[in-house]
Phi, psi and omega in degrees: 000326181249126184236121179295136181277117182229338186251163177298321179299318178294321177299318178296325176295316177300313180302317180293316177299318180301313181300315180295309186289313182297317182299316181290315189275319191265340179304315178295338184270313186239355177095155184297317182299314181291322178299312180299318178299312183292322176299314181294317185282325188243342187231019173280163177306315182296316181294316179297317178301316178299318180297317179300319179294334183265008174111356174292152172239131175245145177225130171278146176254122182240138177221127179050048178063019175235140175277124187245355181174189180202163180231144171227125181227159177216119173294133178219107181062237179261017182240156168248115180276117177272098185276324186214130169215108186226133180229137179306144182301325180292346182250004179282163183064029177235020179071010178294321178297317179297316178296323179295317178296319177298320178298316180295319177299315178297321177298315179299315180297316179301326182271001179072025181268139191277333182207163175250131177237152179206166170237146182219137180304135183301335181265004180268068188301321181299314180293317179302313179299319180297314179299318179297319177298331181270009172098008177278145178252138178278122181262358178115185189281142174222120177246126184228127174287136182239010180091171179065014183082011183252154174230155170257119181253094193238171163253144171266134180230154178212157176220128177281135181239342178242000000 
């Protein structure tokens, strides 16, 4: 179900999934301009390739021979930063998110990392509730400038795994 992204073809699949999922899910939350900016800056083929070279790990999520989403993580010190977990809307509410978090937890344990940390948009209530159900604790607000006149207005969340 989880396939590590290693090839240019796989990177292109991630880029395509990002465009589909982000456009559908985030335009109502942060607006079209910011979504387009973030896709170009963080989820283009070039950006994903750069992230992989700098230590990020990406995994495609496959179900029944179809790619339904992806994960992006980065080990940092004793933490695993969960940067991206995105699943197509047609595949939500089928436990794929729960399985992805379990996969990430196992990855963190294998690497000897003590906790998983993430940031989530303050208005992404569905995701916040899901993370809380899966044992993540909200640590409070984090506002980060990302260029282009945009900010990410998030909550930082974490879950201890070791």
